[in-house]
ZALUM-905868 format. One record per residue (C-alpha): chain; x, y, z. Coordinates in pm, 1 decimal, padded with zeros to 6 digits, always signed. Layout:
{atom A {X Y Z}}
...
***
This chain:
{atom A {+00002.1 -00002.1 +00010.9}}
{atom A {+00131.5 +00369.7 -00062.5}}
{atom A {+00243.1 +00519.6 +00207.9}}
{atom A {+00010.9 +00854.8 +00124.0}}
{atom A {-00284.2 +00606.6 +00107.7}}
{atom A {-00161.0 +00467.0 +00465.5}}
{atom A {-00128.2 +00851.8 +00597.5}}
{atom A {-00480.0 +00900.0 +00496.3}}
{atom A {-00632.8 +00605.2 +00629.2}}
{atom A {-00476.1 +00676.8 +00969.4}}
{atom A {-00592.7 +01048.8 +00955.5}}
{atom A {-00956.1 +00909.0 +00832.4}}
{atom A {-00932.4 +00676.5 +01153.6}}
{atom A {-00797.8 +00929.8 +01420.1}}
{atom A {-01074.6 +01163.1 +01287.2}}
{atom A {-01304.4 +00919.4 +01386.6}}
{atom A {-01158.1 +00876.7 +01703.1}}
{atom A {-01137.7 +01255.6 +01779.4}}
{atom A {-01546.3 +01253.6 +01724.1}}
{atom A {-01618.1 +00974.4 +01957.7}}
{atom A {-01376.9 +01155.7 +02194.8}}
{atom A {-01579.1 +01488.5 +02167.7}}
{atom A {-01908.5 +01298.4 +02148.5}}
{atom A {-01900.8 +01062.0 +02440.6}}
{atom A {-01619.6 +01204.6 +02691.7}}
{atom A {-01602.2 +01537.9 +02588.1}}
{atom A {-01614.2 +01821.4 +02858.9}}
{atom A {-01970.7 +01973.2 +02903.0}}
{atom A {-01821.2 +02321.5 +03092.0}}
{atom A {-01595.8 +02383.8 +02819.3}}
{atom A {-01336.7 +02415.4 +03022.5}}
{atom A {-01103.3 +02160.6 +02835.8}}
{atom A {-01061.4 +02342.3 +02496.5}}
{atom A {-00943.0 +01983.5 +02338.6}}
{atom A {-01237.3 +01807.3 +02411.0}}
{atom A {-01524.8 +02077.1 +02438.0}}
{atom A {-01458.5 +02185.4 +02052.9}}
{atom A {-01573.5 +01949.7 +01776.3}}
{atom A {-01303.9 +02101.0 +01507.7}}
{atom A {-01016.5 +02099.6 +01725.7}}
{atom A {-01079.0 +01752.3 +01880.0}}
{atom A {-01103.9 +01601.1 +01516.2}}
{atom A {-00823.8 +01793.5 +01402.6}}
{atom A {-00590.7 +01674.0 +01657.5}}
{atom A {-00682.0 +01351.0 +01677.2}}
{atom A {-00663.1 +01318.8 +01322.6}}
{atom A {-00297.7 +01460.1 +01319.6}}
{atom A {-00201.9 +01204.9 +01561.6}}
{atom A {-00388.4 +00920.9 +01347.7}}
{atom A {-00143.8 +01014.5 +01018.3}}
{atom A {+00158.0 +01072.8 +01253.7}}
{atom A {+00119.3 +00736.3 +01405.8}}
{atom A {+00116.3 +00585.6 +01047.1}}
{atom A {+00402.8 +00821.4 +00882.0}}
{atom A {+00675.6 +00615.5 +01060.2}}
{atom A {+00957.2 +00474.1 +00873.5}}
***
């Protein structure tokens, strides 16, 4: 599999994980900006997923 495809799949899986964290764990008071904002949570976890698959 091409490395760009692996990175893209990692980003998509990370984004889904970020959405799940926002939806099921998220911060209701807004005091924790990484979990209380949908866009920040999805973007951050998509980046983490992409970086985890970019190794080697």
